LOZATOR-416003 format. One record per residue (C-alpha): residue number from 1; x, y, z; chain. Coordinates in nm, 2 decimals, padded with zeros to 4 digits, m for minus. Example, Ala and Ser with C-alpha at 12.3 -4.5 7.8 and 13.67 -1.06 7.14 Angstrom:
BEGIN
[1,[01.23,m00.45,00.78],"A"]
[2,[01.37,m00.11,00.71],"A"]
***
This chain:
BEGIN
[1,[00.00,00.00,00.00],"A"]
[2,[00.19,00.30,m00.13],"A"]
[3,[00.10,00.67,m00.19],"A"]
[4,[00.21,00.85,m00.50],"A"]
[5,[00.29,01.21,m00.39],"A"]
[6,[00.30,01.45,m00.69],"A"]
[7,[00.44,01.79,m00.63],"A"]
[8,[00.74,02.01,m00.58],"A"]
[9,[01.09,01.96,m00.44],"A"]
[10,[01.27,02.27,m00.34],"A"]
[11,[01.54,02.42,m00.13],"A"]
[12,[01.38,02.65,00.13],"A"]
[13,[01.58,02.96,00.23],"A"]
[14,[01.41,03.05,00.56],"A"]
[15,[01.47,03.40,00.70],"A"]
[16,[01.34,03.55,01.03],"A"]
[17,[01.24,03.91,01.06],"A"]
[18,[01.25,04.01,01.43],"A"]
[19,[00.96,04.25,01.41],"A"]
[20,[00.61,04.26,01.26],"A"]
[21,[00.56,04.33,00.89],"A"]
[22,[00.26,04.55,00.97],"A"]
[23,[00.49,04.80,01.14],"A"]
[24,[00.68,04.86,00.81],"A"]
[25,[00.41,04.85,00.55],"A"]
[26,[00.21,05.17,00.50],"A"]
[27,[m00.15,05.08,00.39],"A"]
[28,[m00.19,05.40,00.19],"A"]
[29,[00.13,05.34,00.00],"A"]
[30,[00.06,04.98,m00.12],"A"]
[31,[00.05,05.10,m00.48],"A"]
[32,[00.42,05.20,m00.45],"A"]
[33,[00.54,04.93,m00.21],"A"]
[34,[00.91,04.94,m00.16],"A"]
[35,[01.02,04.76,00.16],"A"]
[36,[01.33,04.59,00.29],"A"]
[37,[01.35,04.36,00.59],"A"]
[38,[01.67,04.29,00.78],"A"]
[39,[01.68,03.92,00.84],"A"]
[40,[01.98,03.82,01.05],"A"]
[41,[01.87,03.46,01.08],"A"]
[42,[01.87,03.24,00.77],"A"]
[43,[01.88,02.87,00.70],"A"]
[44,[01.87,02.66,00.39],"A"]
[45,[01.64,02.36,00.44],"A"]
[46,[01.51,02.07,00.23],"A"]
[47,[01.15,02.14,00.13],"A"]
[48,[00.89,02.15,m00.15],"A"]
[49,[00.54,02.01,m00.09],"A"]
[50,[00.60,01.66,m00.22],"A"]
[51,[00.93,01.64,m00.03],"A"]
[52,[00.77,01.75,00.29],"A"]
[53,[00.46,01.53,00.26],"A"]
[54,[00.67,01.23,00.17],"A"]
[55,[00.90,01.29,00.47],"A"]
[56,[00.61,01.31,00.71],"A"]
[57,[00.43,01.00,00.57],"A"]
[58,[00.75,00.81,00.59],"A"]
[59,[00.78,00.89,00.96],"A"]
[60,[00.44,00.73,01.02],"A"]
[61,[00.47,00.44,00.77],"A"]
[62,[00.81,00.36,00.63],"A"]
[63,[00.84,00.28,00.26],"A"]
[64,[00.48,00.39,00.19],"A"]
[65,[00.57,00.73,00.04],"A"]
[66,[00.66,00.76,m00.33],"A"]
[67,[00.72,01.12,m00.42],"A"]
[68,[00.70,01.21,m00.79],"A"]
[69,[00.88,01.53,m00.90],"A"]
[70,[01.12,01.69,m01.14],"A"]
[71,[01.44,01.84,m00.99],"A"]
[72,[01.74,02.03,m01.11],"A"]
[73,[02.11,01.99,m01.16],"A"]
[74,[02.18,02.11,m00.80],"A"]
[75,[01.97,01.83,m00.64],"A"]
[76,[02.26,01.60,m00.52],"A"]
[77,[02.26,01.72,m00.15],"A"]
[78,[01.88,01.67,m00.14],"A"]
[79,[01.92,01.33,m00.29],"A"]
[80,[02.16,01.23,m00.02],"A"]
[81,[01.92,01.36,00.24],"A"]
[82,[01.64,01.14,00.09],"A"]
[83,[01.86,00.84,00.11],"A"]
[84,[01.95,00.91,00.47],"A"]
[85,[01.59,00.94,00.57],"A"]
[86,[01.47,00.64,00.37],"A"]
[87,[01.24,00.83,00.12],"A"]
[88,[01.22,00.67,m00.22],"A"]
[89,[01.38,00.84,m00.52],"A"]
[90,[01.24,00.60,m00.78],"A"]
[91,[01.00,00.86,m00.93],"A"]
[92,[01.24,01.16,m00.91],"A"]
[93,[01.35,01.29,m01.25],"A"]
[94,[01.66,01.52,m01.28],"A"]
[95,[01.63,01.80,m01.54],"A"]
[96,[01.99,01.90,m01.61],"A"]
[97,[01.91,02.23,m01.77],"A"]
[98,[01.72,02.37,m01.47],"A"]
[99,[01.77,02.44,m01.10],"A"]
[100,[01.57,02.27,m00.83],"A"]
[101,[01.28,02.49,m00.71],"A"]
[102,[01.39,02.76,m00.47],"A"]
[103,[01.17,02.92,m00.20],"A"]
[104,[01.27,03.23,m00.02],"A"]
[105,[01.05,03.26,00.29],"A"]
[106,[01.06,03.55,00.54],"A"]
[107,[00.86,03.50,00.87],"A"]
[108,[00.79,03.78,01.12],"A"]
[109,[00.72,03.77,01.49],"A"]
[110,[00.35,03.70,01.43],"A"]
[111,[00.43,03.40,01.21],"A"]
[112,[00.31,03.59,00.90],"A"]
[113,[00.51,03.49,00.59],"A"]
[114,[00.62,03.65,00.27],"A"]
[115,[00.74,03.40,00.01],"A"]
[116,[00.91,03.43,m00.33],"A"]
[117,[00.93,03.11,m00.53],"A"]
[118,[01.14,03.01,m00.83],"A"]
[119,[00.98,02.70,m00.98],"A"]
[120,[01.29,02.59,m01.18],"A"]
[121,[01.25,02.22,m01.28],"A"]
[122,[00.89,02.21,m01.16],"A"]
[123,[00.80,02.34,m01.51],"A"]
[124,[00.89,01.99,m01.65],"A"]
[125,[00.67,01.80,m01.40],"A"]
[126,[00.45,01.68,m01.69],"A"]
[127,[00.73,01.46,m01.81],"A"]
[128,[00.65,01.23,m01.51],"A"]
[129,[00.36,00.99,m01.56],"A"]
[130,[00.15,00.83,m01.29],"A"]
[131,[00.17,00.50,m01.48],"A"]
[132,[00.55,00.49,m01.41],"A"]
[133,[00.49,00.42,m01.04],"A"]
[134,[00.42,00.07,m00.91],"A"]
[135,[00.18,m00.06,m00.64],"A"]
[136,[00.00,00.27,m00.58],"A"]
[137,[m00.31,00.26,m00.38],"A"]
[138,[m00.37,00.63,m00.33],"A"]
[139,[m00.23,00.96,m00.46],"A"]
[140,[m00.21,01.33,m00.39],"A"]
[141,[m00.16,01.63,m00.62],"A"]
[142,[00.01,01.91,m00.44],"A"]
[143,[00.15,02.24,m00.59],"A"]
[144,[00.37,02.17,m00.89],"A"]
[145,[00.40,02.28,m01.25],"A"]
[146,[00.05,02.36,m01.39],"A"]
[147,[00.07,02.12,m01.68],"A"]
[148,[00.19,01.84,m01.46],"A"]
[149,[m00.09,01.90,m01.21],"A"]
[150,[m00.36,01.88,m01.48],"A"]
[151,[m00.21,01.58,m01.65],"A"]
[152,[m00.15,01.39,m01.33],"A"]
[153,[m00.51,01.45,m01.21],"A"]
[154,[m00.63,01.31,m01.54],"A"]
[155,[m00.40,01.01,m01.52],"A"]
[156,[m00.51,00.93,m01.16],"A"]
[157,[m00.87,00.95,m01.27],"A"]
[158,[m00.82,00.73,m01.58],"A"]
[159,[m00.63,00.47,m01.37],"A"]
[160,[m00.90,00.46,m01.11],"A"]
[161,[m00.66,00.56,m00.83],"A"]
[162,[m00.83,00.78,m00.56],"A"]
[163,[m00.64,01.10,m00.49],"A"]
[164,[m00.64,01.41,m00.29],"A"]
[165,[m00.64,01.75,m00.47],"A"]
[166,[m00.42,01.99,m00.27],"A"]
[167,[m00.40,02.31,m00.48],"A"]
[168,[m00.23,02.52,m00.21],"A"]
[169,[m00.02,02.81,m00.33],"A"]
[170,[m00.07,02.68,m00.69],"A"]
[171,[m00.43,02.78,m00.70],"A"]
[172,[m00.38,03.12,m00.87],"A"]
[173,[m00.24,02.93,m01.18],"A"]
[174,[m00.58,02.79,m01.26],"A"]
[175,[m00.90,02.93,m01.40],"A"]
[176,[m01.24,02.86,m01.24],"A"]
[177,[m01.32,02.60,m01.51],"A"]
[178,[m00.99,02.42,m01.45],"A"]
[179,[m01.05,02.41,m01.08],"A"]
[180,[m01.40,02.27,m01.13],"A"]
[181,[m01.25,02.00,m01.36],"A"]
[182,[m00.99,01.91,m01.10],"A"]
[183,[m01.25,01.90,m00.83],"A"]
[184,[m01.46,01.66,m01.04],"A"]
[185,[m01.16,01.43,m01.09],"A"]
[186,[m01.04,01.40,m00.73],"A"]
[187,[m01.17,01.19,m00.44],"A"]
[188,[m01.09,01.44,m00.16],"A"]
[189,[m00.98,01.80,m00.16],"A"]
[190,[m00.78,01.97,00.12],"A"]
[191,[m00.73,02.35,00.15],"A"]
[192,[m00.68,02.60,00.43],"A"]
[193,[m00.95,02.85,00.50],"A"]
[194,[m00.80,03.13,00.29],"A"]
[195,[m00.75,02.89,00.00],"A"]
[196,[m01.11,02.78,00.04],"A"]
[197,[m01.24,03.13,m00.01],"A"]
[198,[m01.01,03.18,m00.31],"A"]
[199,[m01.15,02.85,m00.46],"A"]
[200,[m01.51,02.97,m00.41],"A"]
[201,[m01.43,03.31,m00.56],"A"]
[202,[m01.26,03.16,m00.87],"A"]
[203,[m01.52,02.89,m00.93],"A"]
[204,[m01.84,03.08,m00.83],"A"]
[205,[m01.94,02.77,m00.63],"A"]
[206,[m02.07,02.77,m00.27],"A"]
[207,[m01.93,02.54,00.01],"A"]
[208,[m02.21,02.29,m00.02],"A"]
[209,[m02.16,02.25,m00.40],"A"]
[210,[m01.79,02.19,m00.34],"A"]
[211,[m01.83,01.93,m00.07],"A"]
[212,[m02.09,01.75,m00.28],"A"]
[213,[m01.83,01.68,m00.55],"A"]
[214,[m01.59,01.49,m00.32],"A"]
[215,[m01.60,01.21,m00.06],"A"]
[216,[m01.45,01.46,00.19],"A"]
[217,[m01.36,01.83,00.19],"A"]
[218,[m01.08,01.90,00.45],"A"]
[219,[m01.04,02.26,00.55],"A"]
[220,[m00.76,02.35,00.79],"A"]
[221,[m00.82,02.64,01.03],"A"]
[222,[m00.47,02.71,01.17],"A"]
[223,[m00.48,02.71,01.55],"A"]
[224,[m00.85,02.63,01.55],"A"]
[225,[m00.80,02.29,01.41],"A"]
[226,[m00.97,02.16,01.10],"A"]
[227,[m01.31,02.08,00.95],"A"]
[228,[m01.38,01.76,00.75],"A"]
[229,[m01.70,01.78,00.56],"A"]
[230,[m01.85,01.45,00.42],"A"]
[231,[m02.20,01.37,00.28],"A"]
[232,[m02.30,01.22,00.62],"A"]
[233,[m02.13,01.44,00.88],"A"]
[234,[m01.91,01.74,00.94],"A"]
[235,[m01.62,01.65,01.18],"A"]
[236,[m01.46,01.93,01.38],"A"]
[237,[m01.10,01.83,01.44],"A"]
[238,[m00.93,02.01,01.74],"A"]
[239,[m00.58,02.14,01.71],"A"]
[240,[m00.32,01.94,01.90],"A"]
[241,[m00.15,02.13,02.19],"A"]
[242,[00.20,02.25,02.11],"A"]
[243,[00.48,02.33,02.35],"A"]
[244,[00.63,02.61,02.14],"A"]
[245,[00.56,02.77,01.80],"A"]
[246,[00.90,02.78,01.63],"A"]
[247,[00.83,02.77,01.26],"A"]
[248,[00.50,02.74,01.07],"A"]
[249,[00.66,02.65,00.74],"A"]
[250,[00.55,02.31,00.63],"A"]
[251,[00.28,02.25,00.88],"A"]
[252,[00.02,02.20,00.61],"A"]
[253,[00.24,01.94,00.44],"A"]
[254,[00.28,01.76,00.77],"A"]
[255,[m00.10,01.76,00.81],"A"]
[256,[m00.13,01.61,00.47],"A"]
[257,[00.11,01.33,00.56],"A"]
[258,[m00.12,01.24,00.84],"A"]
[259,[m00.42,01.24,00.61],"A"]
[260,[m00.25,01.00,00.37],"A"]
[261,[m00.16,00.77,00.65],"A"]
[262,[m00.52,00.75,00.77],"A"]
[263,[m00.65,00.70,00.42],"A"]
[264,[m00.40,00.43,00.35],"A"]
[265,[m00.49,00.24,00.66],"A"]
[266,[m00.87,00.28,00.63],"A"]
[267,[m00.90,00.49,00.95],"A"]
[268,[m01.21,00.68,01.02],"A"]
[269,[m01.22,01.06,00.99],"A"]
[270,[m01.21,01.13,01.36],"A"]
[271,[m00.88,00.95,01.40],"A"]
[272,[m00.74,01.05,01.06],"A"]
[273,[m00.81,01.42,01.12],"A"]
[274,[m00.65,01.40,01.47],"A"]
[275,[m00.34,01.23,01.34],"A"]
[276,[m00.30,01.50,01.08],"A"]
[277,[m00.35,01.77,01.34],"A"]
[278,[m00.09,01.62,01.56],"A"]
[279,[00.16,01.59,01.27],"A"]
[280,[00.11,01.97,01.22],"A"]
[281,[00.17,02.04,01.59],"A"]
[282,[00.49,01.83,01.60],"A"]
[283,[00.62,02.01,01.29],"A"]
[284,[00.55,02.36,01.42],"A"]
[285,[00.77,02.29,01.72],"A"]
[286,[01.07,02.26,01.50],"A"]
[287,[01.26,02.49,01.26],"A"]
[288,[01.25,02.38,00.90],"A"]
[289,[01.02,02.13,00.73],"A"]
[290,[01.20,01.80,00.77],"A"]
[291,[01.39,01.83,01.10],"A"]
[292,[01.13,01.67,01.33],"A"]
[293,[01.13,01.30,01.40],"A"]
[294,[00.97,01.05,01.64],"A"]
[295,[00.91,00.68,01.69],"A"]
[296,[00.56,00.54,01.64],"A"]
[297,[00.55,00.46,02.01],"A"]
[298,[00.62,00.83,02.09],"A"]
[299,[00.36,00.94,01.84],"A"]
[300,[00.09,00.71,01.99],"A"]
[301,[00.16,00.83,02.34],"A"]
[302,[00.13,01.19,02.24],"A"]
[303,[m00.18,01.12,02.04],"A"]
[304,[m00.35,00.95,02.34],"A"]
[305,[m00.24,01.24,02.57],"A"]
[306,[m00.36,01.51,02.32],"A"]
[307,[m00.70,01.37,02.24],"A"]
[308,[m00.78,01.11,02.50],"A"]
[309,[m00.83,00.85,02.24],"A"]
[310,[m00.63,00.53,02.21],"A"]
[311,[m00.45,00.50,01.88],"A"]
***
């Protein structure tokens, strides 16, 4: 039982601004915005949506994550990291004339983020085909090159493989018609509350119409937890308690790793949603997107303590 995780691989350049963006942006001057933030702290981390989701799923269920992505000529350090952490590289394709995706993320003291992203090799993602992966029970389409996202959705649908549509920061690339087509092809959709509103605005649909198209619509609500809407019931998933908020980057990807684990193992939505919530909480306590780790015994103990439910 393996999950094919289509999406980006990237190097994350994470910078911390020791103040609040709002103190340096003049609302009446937005039309001539020219700001500079001093960021004395900077790290380069391994990231990208597919990379992060695969890392998190692999923590929960070793060898079940199969990331599919196109990467650049500078990928060797990341490849070594994947080997070290036991994440499969069988569906990673190197594009020698491009760089691996690069994200430049600045976070302020309120955990607000400003991100610039160079897609690089992501633009070649359509060269990968879903049919090239073996023993796939479930899939996810996360932000990637637009052509690749559209083609992979069609390929999952034609192959009869259920998949999650996770448009994320890639949503602005698509027209309303394209988003409606993707919604009709997927089995589940997951977005945060901001992305949900963007989806509604672009498609002209209402929440009931969206949820009627999928087996479940999962909407994350930050510190308020998440909402999982199915035909039979709406599940309110509480946020897991965190000891310290260190870095929100990659929390959504950790959450999606938990979703995939629950779906792969036929868990109910109450448990699946809480596992995903706990994955996000564990991630936010660590800097970077792939620096947290745990044993399954530790995860189960924390799950039981957080939610009062035996896992």
